[in-house]
Biopython code that builds the backbone (N, CA, C, O; Angstrom):
import numpy as np
from Bio.PDB.StructureBuilder import StructureBuilder

atoms = [
    (1, "UNK", "N", (-87.692, -40.687, -77.641)),
    (1, "UNK", "CA", (-86.988, -39.115, -77.666)),
    (1, "UNK", "C", (-87.820, -38.049, -78.177)),
    (1, "UNK", "O", (-88.832, -38.247, -78.849)),
    (2, "UNK", "N", (-87.475, -37.172, -77.921)),
    (2, "UNK", "CA", (-88.230, -35.789, -78.590)),
    (2, "UNK", "C", (-87.887, -35.446, -80.186)),
    (2, "UNK", "O", (-86.856, -35.406, -80.857)),
    (3, "UNK", "N", (-89.110, -35.250, -80.396)),
    (3, "UNK", "CA", (-88.940, -35.073, -81.811)),
    (3, "UNK", "C", (-89.190, -33.574, -82.426)),
    (3, "UNK", "O", (-88.887, -33.305, -83.589)),
    (4, "UNK", "N", (-89.825, -32.547, -81.450)),
    (4, "UNK", "CA", (-89.866, -31.168, -81.498)),
    (4, "UNK", "C", (-88.626, -30.507, -81.408)),
    (4, "UNK", "O", (-87.645, -31.107, -80.968)),
    (5, "UNK", "N", (-88.563, -29.327, -81.780)),
    (5, "UNK", "CA", (-87.705, -28.828, -80.314)),
    (5, "UNK", "C", (-88.006, -28.013, -79.657)),
    (5, "UNK", "O", (-87.041, -27.347, -79.280)),
    (6, "UNK", "N", (-89.358, -27.554, -79.129)),
    (6, "UNK", "CA", (-89.636, -27.493, -78.038)),
    (6, "UNK", "C", (-89.417, -28.369, -77.106)),
    (6, "UNK", "O", (-88.894, -28.207, -76.004)),
    (7, "UNK", "N", (-89.972, -29.601, -77.745)),
    (7, "UNK", "CA", (-90.060, -31.129, -76.561)),
    (7, "UNK", "C", (-88.614, -31.234, -76.145)),
    (7, "UNK", "O", (-88.405, -31.418, -74.946)),
    (8, "UNK", "N", (-87.072, -31.098, -77.378)),
    (8, "UNK", "CA", (-85.682, -31.165, -76.840)),
    (8, "UNK", "C", (-85.322, -30.311, -75.665)),
    (8, "UNK", "O", (-84.687, -30.620, -74.657)),
    (9, "UNK", "N", (-86.001, -28.873, -76.098)),
    (9, "UNK", "CA", (-85.691, -27.856, -74.861)),
    (9, "UNK", "C", (-86.127, -28.137, -73.775)),
    (9, "UNK", "O", (-85.419, -27.865, -72.806)),
    (10, "UNK", "N", (-87.605, -28.857, -73.532)),
    (10, "UNK", "CA", (-87.775, -29.221, -72.353)),
    (10, "UNK", "C", (-87.159, -30.534, -71.875)),
    (10, "UNK", "O", (-87.118, -30.943, -70.714)),
    (11, "UNK", "N", (-86.827, -30.949, -72.653)),
    (11, "UNK", "CA", (-86.501, -32.440, -72.184)),
    (11, "UNK", "C", (-84.816, -31.687, -71.691)),
    (11, "UNK", "O", (-84.454, -32.085, -70.584)),
    (12, "UNK", "N", (-83.980, -30.848, -72.277)),
    (12, "UNK", "CA", (-82.892, -30.129, -71.633)),
    (12, "UNK", "C", (-83.342, -29.144, -70.385)),
    (12, "UNK", "O", (-82.421, -28.655, -69.731)),
    (13, "UNK", "N", (-84.148, -28.953, -70.165)),
    (13, "UNK", "CA", (-84.596, -28.200, -69.077)),
    (13, "UNK", "C", (-85.084, -29.098, -67.975)),
    (13, "UNK", "O", (-84.906, -28.596, -66.865)),
    (14, "UNK", "N", (-85.508, -29.986, -67.967)),
    (14, "UNK", "CA", (-86.081, -31.179, -67.422)),
    (14, "UNK", "C", (-84.621, -31.822, -66.671)),
    (14, "UNK", "O", (-84.709, -32.320, -65.548)),
    (15, "UNK", "N", (-83.887, -31.788, -67.070)),
    (15, "UNK", "CA", (-82.456, -32.684, -66.942)),
    (15, "UNK", "C", (-81.811, -31.717, -65.770)),
    (15, "UNK", "O", (-81.388, -32.103, -64.681)),
    (16, "UNK", "N", (-81.843, -30.371, -66.262)),
    (16, "UNK", "CA", (-80.899, -29.190, -65.707)),
    (16, "UNK", "C", (-81.866, -29.243, -64.210)),
    (16, "UNK", "O", (-81.166, -29.430, -63.214)),
    (17, "UNK", "N", (-82.943, -29.143, -64.015)),
    (17, "UNK", "CA", (-84.158, -28.916, -63.123)),
    (17, "UNK", "C", (-83.829, -30.231, -62.094)),
    (17, "UNK", "O", (-83.434, -30.014, -60.948)),
    (18, "UNK", "N", (-83.991, -31.370, -62.515)),
    (18, "UNK", "CA", (-83.699, -32.593, -61.501)),
    (18, "UNK", "C", (-82.276, -32.749, -61.379)),
    (18, "UNK", "O", (-82.024, -33.560, -60.488)),
    (19, "UNK", "N", (-81.118, -32.226, -62.002)),
    (19, "UNK", "CA", (-80.342, -32.181, -60.975)),
    (19, "UNK", "C", (-80.260, -31.286, -59.773)),
    (19, "UNK", "O", (-79.951, -31.518, -58.604)),
    (20, "UNK", "N", (-80.632, -30.182, -60.410)),
    (20, "UNK", "CA", (-80.777, -28.752, -59.086)),
    (20, "UNK", "C", (-81.944, -29.337, -57.893)),
    (20, "UNK", "O", (-81.960, -28.993, -56.711)),
    (21, "UNK", "N", (-82.567, -29.974, -58.328)),
    (21, "UNK", "CA", (-83.325, -30.418, -56.807)),
    (21, "UNK", "C", (-83.255, -31.567, -56.188)),
    (21, "UNK", "O", (-83.848, -31.843, -55.145)),
    (22, "UNK", "N", (-82.319, -32.482, -56.986)),
    (22, "UNK", "CA", (-81.769, -33.597, -56.388)),
    (22, "UNK", "C", (-80.581, -32.985, -55.333)),
    (22, "UNK", "O", (-80.466, -33.379, -54.172)),
    (23, "UNK", "N", (-79.855, -32.109, -55.861)),
    (23, "UNK", "CA", (-78.749, -31.456, -54.743)),
    (23, "UNK", "C", (-79.520, -31.028, -53.973)),
    (23, "UNK", "O", (-79.308, -31.654, -52.935)),
    (24, "UNK", "N", (-80.461, -30.199, -53.784)),
    (24, "UNK", "CA", (-80.859, -29.192, -52.750)),
    (24, "UNK", "C", (-81.698, -30.376, -51.908)),
    (24, "UNK", "O", (-81.625, -30.232, -50.688)),
    (25, "UNK", "N", (-82.514, -31.569, -52.391)),
    (25, "UNK", "CA", (-83.158, -33.037, -51.278)),
    (25, "UNK", "C", (-81.817, -33.041, -50.846)),
    (25, "UNK", "O", (-81.731, -32.026, -50.155)),
    (26, "UNK", "N", (-80.423, -33.756, -50.863)),
    (26, "UNK", "CA", (-79.543, -34.090, -50.571)),
    (26, "UNK", "C", (-79.165, -33.407, -49.383)),
    (26, "UNK", "O", (-78.753, -33.947, -48.356)),
    (27, "UNK", "N", (-79.342, -32.071, -49.597)),
    (27, "UNK", "CA", (-78.764, -30.477, -48.835)),
    (27, "UNK", "C", (-79.694, -31.126, -47.661)),
    (27, "UNK", "O", (-79.042, -31.781, -46.848)),
    (28, "UNK", "N", (-81.070, -31.062, -47.430)),
    (28, "UNK", "CA", (-82.132, -31.180, -46.747)),
    (28, "UNK", "C", (-81.845, -32.330, -46.122)),
    (28, "UNK", "O", (-81.923, -32.173, -44.903)),
    (29, "UNK", "N", (-81.469, -33.698, -46.515)),
    (29, "UNK", "CA", (-81.244, -34.776, -45.529)),
    (29, "UNK", "C", (-80.039, -34.458, -44.926)),
    (29, "UNK", "O", (-80.239, -34.549, -43.714)),
    (30, "UNK", "N", (-78.604, -34.049, -45.188)),
    (30, "UNK", "CA", (-77.887, -33.887, -44.656)),
    (30, "UNK", "C", (-77.822, -33.283, -43.430)),
    (30, "UNK", "O", (-77.317, -33.715, -42.394)),
    (31, "UNK", "N", (-78.624, -31.780, -43.733)),
    (31, "UNK", "CA", (-78.794, -30.931, -42.193)),
    (31, "UNK", "C", (-79.830, -31.296, -41.394)),
    (31, "UNK", "O", (-79.990, -30.761, -40.297)),
    (32, "UNK", "N", (-80.936, -32.590, -42.029)),
    (32, "UNK", "CA", (-81.562, -33.198, -40.891)),
    (32, "UNK", "C", (-80.983, -34.152, -39.739)),
    (32, "UNK", "O", (-81.287, -34.290, -38.554)),
    (33, "UNK", "N", (-79.763, -34.916, -40.795)),
    (33, "UNK", "CA", (-79.200, -35.808, -40.302)),
    (33, "UNK", "C", (-77.973, -35.309, -39.462)),
    (33, "UNK", "O", (-77.523, -35.998, -38.547)),
    (34, "UNK", "N", (-77.383, -33.948, -39.840)),
    (34, "UNK", "CA", (-76.922, -33.156, -38.663)),
    (34, "UNK", "C", (-77.748, -32.851, -37.078)),
    (34, "UNK", "O", (-77.366, -33.169, -35.952)),
    (35, "UNK", "N", (-78.861, -32.203, -37.456)),
    (35, "UNK", "CA", (-79.762, -32.284, -36.573)),
    (35, "UNK", "C", (-80.249, -32.725, -35.395)),
    (35, "UNK", "O", (-80.599, -32.127, -34.378)),
    (36, "UNK", "N", (-80.194, -34.650, -35.896)),
    (36, "UNK", "CA", (-80.517, -35.503, -35.347)),
    (36, "UNK", "C", (-79.476, -35.934, -34.303)),
    (36, "UNK", "O", (-79.821, -36.242, -33.162)),
    (37, "UNK", "N", (-78.150, -35.953, -34.725)),
    (37, "UNK", "CA", (-76.963, -36.302, -34.737)),
    (37, "UNK", "C", (-76.307, -35.361, -32.844)),
    (37, "UNK", "O", (-75.855, -35.768, -31.774)),
    (38, "UNK", "N", (-76.648, -34.071, -33.432)),
    (38, "UNK", "CA", (-76.773, -33.289, -32.529)),
    (38, "UNK", "C", (-77.392, -33.588, -31.120)),
    (38, "UNK", "O", (-76.829, -33.688, -30.030)),
    (39, "UNK", "N", (-78.708, -33.702, -31.459)),
    (39, "UNK", "CA", (-79.729, -33.793, -30.271)),
    (39, "UNK", "C", (-79.548, -35.493, -29.792)),
    (39, "UNK", "O", (-80.180, -35.910, -28.821)),
    (40, "UNK", "N", (-78.949, -36.078, -30.305)),
    (40, "UNK", "CA", (-78.386, -37.685, -29.945)),
    (40, "UNK", "C", (-77.506, -37.234, -28.753)),
    (40, "UNK", "O", (-77.759, -37.493, -27.576)),
    (41, "UNK", "N", (-76.460, -36.538, -29.193)),
    (41, "UNK", "CA", (-75.226, -36.292, -28.214)),
    (41, "UNK", "C", (-75.877, -35.574, -27.188)),
    (41, "UNK", "O", (-75.721, -36.053, -26.065)),
    (42, "UNK", "N", (-76.555, -34.565, -27.271)),
    (42, "UNK", "CA", (-76.947, -33.568, -26.523)),
    (42, "UNK", "C", (-76.059, -32.862, -25.608)),
    (42, "UNK", "O", (-76.565, -32.258, -24.662)),
    (43, "UNK", "N", (-74.852, -32.864, -25.765)),
    (43, "UNK", "CA", (-73.930, -32.060, -25.240)),
    (43, "UNK", "C", (-73.787, -30.556, -25.763)),
    (43, "UNK", "O", (-73.563, -29.864, -24.769)),
    (44, "UNK", "N", (-73.821, -29.834, -26.816)),
    (44, "UNK", "CA", (-73.771, -28.787, -27.803)),
    (44, "UNK", "C", (-74.808, -27.989, -27.988)),
    (44, "UNK", "O", (-74.999, -27.739, -29.178)),
    (45, "UNK", "N", (-75.471, -27.548, -27.328)),
    (45, "UNK", "CA", (-76.573, -26.971, -27.311)),
    (45, "UNK", "C", (-76.720, -25.593, -28.550)),
    (45, "UNK", "O", (-77.671, -25.338, -29.290)),
    (46, "UNK", "N", (-75.360, -24.871, -28.404)),
    (46, "UNK", "CA", (-75.332, -23.816, -29.441)),
    (46, "UNK", "C", (-75.271, -24.347, -30.588)),
    (46, "UNK", "O", (-75.827, -23.659, -31.444)),
    (47, "UNK", "N", (-74.677, -25.601, -31.079)),
    (47, "UNK", "CA", (-74.153, -26.288, -32.345)),
    (47, "UNK", "C", (-75.704, -26.501, -33.100)),
    (47, "UNK", "O", (-76.246, -26.102, -34.131)),
    (48, "UNK", "N", (-76.138, -27.559, -31.698)),
    (48, "UNK", "CA", (-77.726, -27.686, -32.237)),
    (48, "UNK", "C", (-78.671, -26.548, -32.525)),
    (48, "UNK", "O", (-79.547, -26.760, -33.363)),
    (49, "UNK", "N", (-78.620, -25.551, -32.034)),
    (49, "UNK", "CA", (-79.633, -24.389, -32.304)),
    (49, "UNK", "C", (-79.193, -23.670, -33.939)),
    (49, "UNK", "O", (-79.908, -23.120, -34.777)),
    (50, "UNK", "N", (-77.965, -23.912, -33.928)),
    (50, "UNK", "CA", (-77.520, -23.307, -35.352)),
    (50, "UNK", "C", (-77.667, -24.339, -36.312)),
    (50, "UNK", "O", (-78.166, -23.989, -37.382)),
    (51, "UNK", "N", (-77.398, -25.348, -36.201)),
    (51, "UNK", "CA", (-77.959, -26.885, -37.147)),
    (51, "UNK", "C", (-79.601, -26.985, -37.136)),
    (51, "UNK", "O", (-80.149, -27.630, -38.030)),
    (52, "UNK", "N", (-80.236, -26.459, -36.303)),
    (52, "UNK", "CA", (-81.757, -26.147, -36.666)),
    (52, "UNK", "C", (-82.073, -25.058, -37.223)),
    (52, "UNK", "O", (-82.971, -25.213, -38.051)),
    (53, "UNK", "N", (-81.674, -23.920, -37.105)),
    (53, "UNK", "CA", (-81.644, -22.810, -37.621)),
    (53, "UNK", "C", (-81.386, -22.839, -39.616)),
    (53, "UNK", "O", (-82.017, -22.381, -40.569)),
    (54, "UNK", "N", (-80.120, -23.644, -39.446)),
    (54, "UNK", "CA", (-80.118, -24.058, -40.805)),
    (54, "UNK", "C", (-81.334, -25.016, -41.801)),
    (54, "UNK", "O", (-81.863, -24.842, -42.899)),
    (55, "UNK", "N", (-81.409, -26.124, -40.686)),
    (55, "UNK", "CA", (-82.298, -26.861, -41.328)),
    (55, "UNK", "C", (-83.698, -26.259, -41.545)),
    (55, "UNK", "O", (-84.237, -26.657, -42.578)),
    (56, "UNK", "N", (-84.411, -25.386, -40.802)),
    (56, "UNK", "CA", (-85.416, -25.086, -41.256)),
    (56, "UNK", "C", (-85.341, -23.755, -41.999)),
    (56, "UNK", "O", (-86.336, -23.504, -42.679)),
    (57, "UNK", "N", (-84.474, -22.956, -42.003)),
    (57, "UNK", "CA", (-84.255, -22.618, -43.199)),
    (57, "UNK", "C", (-84.266, -23.135, -44.403)),
    (57, "UNK", "O", (-84.867, -22.478, -45.252)),
    (58, "UNK", "N", (-83.775, -24.125, -44.727)),
    (58, "UNK", "CA", (-83.541, -24.767, -46.445)),
    (58, "UNK", "C", (-85.029, -25.259, -46.241)),
    (58, "UNK", "O", (-85.683, -25.405, -47.273)),
    (59, "UNK", "N", (-85.711, -25.562, -44.898)),
    (59, "UNK", "CA", (-86.610, -26.461, -45.328)),
    (59, "UNK", "C", (-88.173, -25.194, -46.171)),
    (59, "UNK", "O", (-88.947, -25.277, -47.125)),
    (60, "UNK", "N", (-87.918, -24.336, -45.230)),
    (60, "UNK", "CA", (-88.903, -23.138, -45.476)),
    (60, "UNK", "C", (-88.632, -22.825, -47.069)),
    (60, "UNK", "O", (-89.578, -22.356, -47.703)),
    (61, "UNK", "N", (-87.350, -23.070, -47.767)),
    (61, "UNK", "CA", (-87.191, -22.030, -48.950)),
    (61, "UNK", "C", (-87.443, -23.747, -49.923)),
    (61, "UNK", "O", (-87.616, -23.683, -51.140)),
    (62, "UNK", "N", (-87.435, -24.654, -49.460)),
    (62, "UNK", "CA", (-87.853, -25.849, -50.648)),
    (62, "UNK", "C", (-89.345, -26.045, -50.308)),
    (62, "UNK", "O", (-89.844, -26.804, -51.139)),
    (63, "UNK", "N", (-90.272, -25.616, -49.348)),
    (63, "UNK", "CA", (-91.055, -25.247, -49.825)),
    (63, "UNK", "C", (-91.834, -24.189, -50.344)),
    (63, "UNK", "O", (-92.994, -24.289, -50.743)),
    (64, "UNK", "N", (-91.218, -23.285, -50.322)),
    (64, "UNK", "CA", (-91.711, -21.969, -51.061)),
    (64, "UNK", "C", (-91.509, -22.219, -52.554)),
    (64, "UNK", "O", (-92.187, -21.865, -53.519)),
    (65, "UNK", "N", (-90.308, -22.980, -52.462)),
    (65, "UNK", "CA", (-90.611, -23.521, -54.544)),
    (65, "UNK", "C", (-91.003, -24.844, -54.650)),
    (65, "UNK", "O", (-90.423, -25.664, -55.361)),
    (66, "UNK", "N", (-92.046, -25.092, -53.910)),
    (66, "UNK", "CA", (-92.376, -26.908, -53.865)),
    (66, "UNK", "C", (-91.478, -27.647, -53.743)),
    (66, "UNK", "O", (-91.895, -28.765, -53.438)),
    (67, "UNK", "N", (-90.548, -27.603, -53.816)),
    (67, "UNK", "CA", (-89.498, -28.803, -53.654)),
    (67, "UNK", "C", (-90.454, -29.853, -52.659)),
    (67, "UNK", "O", (-90.890, -30.899, -53.139)),
    (68, "UNK", "N", (-90.688, -29.527, -51.454)),
    (68, "UNK", "CA", (-91.378, -30.586, -50.421)),
    (68, "UNK", "C", (-92.713, -29.941, -50.339)),
    (68, "UNK", "O", (-92.919, -28.851, -50.872)),
    (69, "UNK", "N", (-93.598, -30.574, -49.700)),
    (69, "UNK", "CA", (-94.794, -30.228, -49.721)),
    (69, "UNK", "C", (-95.358, -29.162, -48.473)),
    (69, "UNK", "O", (-94.798, -29.524, -47.438)),
    (70, "UNK", "N", (-95.887, -28.472, -48.312)),
    (70, "UNK", "CA", (-95.981, -27.074, -47.014)),
    (70, "UNK", "C", (-95.992, -27.952, -45.553)),
    (70, "UNK", "O", (-95.354, -27.675, -44.537)),
    (71, "UNK", "N", (-96.909, -29.085, -45.766)),
    (71, "UNK", "CA", (-97.216, -29.764, -44.418)),
    (71, "UNK", "C", (-95.879, -30.775, -44.084)),
    (71, "UNK", "O", (-95.425, -31.097, -42.986)),
    (72, "UNK", "N", (-95.525, -31.066, -45.148)),
    (72, "UNK", "CA", (-94.107, -32.005, -44.655)),
    (72, "UNK", "C", (-93.381, -30.872, -44.025)),
    (72, "UNK", "O", (-93.287, -30.846, -42.798)),
    (73, "UNK", "N", (-92.763, -29.760, -44.891)),
    (73, "UNK", "CA", (-91.832, -28.789, -44.045)),
    (73, "UNK", "C", (-92.449, -28.464, -42.362)),
    (73, "UNK", "O", (-91.865, -28.493, -41.279)),
    (74, "UNK", "N", (-93.691, -28.195, -42.684)),
    (74, "UNK", "CA", (-94.278, -27.623, -41.327)),
    (74, "UNK", "C", (-93.705, -28.820, -40.213)),
    (74, "UNK", "O", (-92.869, -28.466, -39.381)),
    (75, "UNK", "N", (-94.127, -30.054, -40.232)),
    (75, "UNK", "CA", (-93.993, -31.186, -40.036)),
    (75, "UNK", "C", (-92.547, -31.522, -39.221)),
    (75, "UNK", "O", (-92.326, -31.632, -38.015)),
    (76, "UNK", "N", (-91.672, -31.636, -40.380)),
    (76, "UNK", "CA", (-90.079, -31.460, -40.080)),
    (76, "UNK", "C", (-89.917, -30.364, -39.036)),
    (76, "UNK", "O", (-89.339, -30.660, -37.991)),
    (77, "UNK", "N", (-90.397, -29.054, -39.228)),
    (77, "UNK", "CA", (-89.744, -28.041, -38.240)),
    (77, "UNK", "C", (-90.047, -28.231, -36.825)),
    (77, "UNK", "O", (-89.369, -28.035, -35.816)),
    (78, "UNK", "N", (-91.332, -28.697, -37.018)),
    (78, "UNK", "CA", (-91.954, -29.082, -35.746)),
    (78, "UNK", "C", (-91.395, -29.605, -34.938)),
    (78, "UNK", "O", (-91.422, -29.223, -33.768)),
    (79, "UNK", "N", (-90.470, -31.035, -35.522)),
    (79, "UNK", "CA", (-90.247, -32.116, -34.784)),
    (79, "UNK", "C", (-88.738, -31.653, -34.604)),
    (79, "UNK", "O", (-87.906, -32.270, -33.937)),
    (80, "UNK", "N", (-88.538, -30.612, -35.218)),
    (80, "UNK", "CA", (-86.713, -29.958, -35.037)),
    (80, "UNK", "C", (-86.877, -29.204, -33.810)),
    (80, "UNK", "O", (-85.972, -29.227, -32.975)),
    (81, "UNK", "N", (-88.174, -28.388, -33.569)),
    (81, "UNK", "CA", (-88.280, -27.417, -32.916)),
    (81, "UNK", "C", (-88.646, -28.154, -31.352)),
    (81, "UNK", "O", (-88.616, -27.436, -30.352)),
    (82, "UNK", "N", (-88.990, -29.643, -31.236)),
    (82, "UNK", "CA", (-88.836, -30.068, -30.055)),
    (82, "UNK", "C", (-87.209, -30.339, -29.485)),
    (82, "UNK", "O", (-86.881, -30.043, -28.336)),
    (83, "UNK", "N", (-86.246, -30.959, -30.506)),
    (83, "UNK", "CA", (-85.237, -31.097, -29.971)),
    (83, "UNK", "C", (-84.614, -29.908, -29.228)),
    (83, "UNK", "O", (-84.110, -30.041, -28.113)),
    (84, "UNK", "N", (-84.677, -28.553, -29.992)),
    (84, "UNK", "CA", (-84.243, -27.700, -29.439)),
    (84, "UNK", "C", (-84.534, -26.901, -27.926)),
    (84, "UNK", "O", (-83.848, -26.363, -27.057)),
    (85, "UNK", "N", (-86.200, -27.213, -28.216)),
    (85, "UNK", "CA", (-86.898, -26.600, -27.049)),
    (85, "UNK", "C", (-86.666, -27.424, -25.578)),
    (85, "UNK", "O", (-86.428, -27.085, -24.419)),
    (86, "UNK", "N", (-86.908, -28.922, -26.428)),
    (86, "UNK", "CA", (-87.486, -29.574, -25.075)),
    (86, "UNK", "C", (-85.828, -30.370, -24.744)),
    (86, "UNK", "O", (-85.665, -31.063, -23.740)),
]
sb = StructureBuilder()
sb.init_structure("model")
sb.init_model(0)
sb.init_chain("A")
sb.init_seg("    ")
for serial, (resi, resn, name, xyz) in enumerate(atoms, 1):
    if name == "N":
        sb.init_residue(resn, " ", resi, " ")
    sb.init_atom(name, np.array(xyz, "f"), 0.0, 1.0, " ", f" {name:<3s}", serial, name[0])
structure = sb.get_structure()
């Protein structure tokens, strides 16, 4: 356990950040699953486009704050774009 005041505070901050980041990563995974499901169904193109936009936006925000690596975000966005375009 932490011994100094600053270490105790850093521990509190780490716990808070971990919870925040975990929820954001979970949201990204949920959005990705929604896009995959809509792409597999193939019937509703408008819903697929809206889901793709939401996923791409979330990935951009996550990459901007370094929650995910920039290249990983770019790969994910490119694969989603294939569903929408093709």
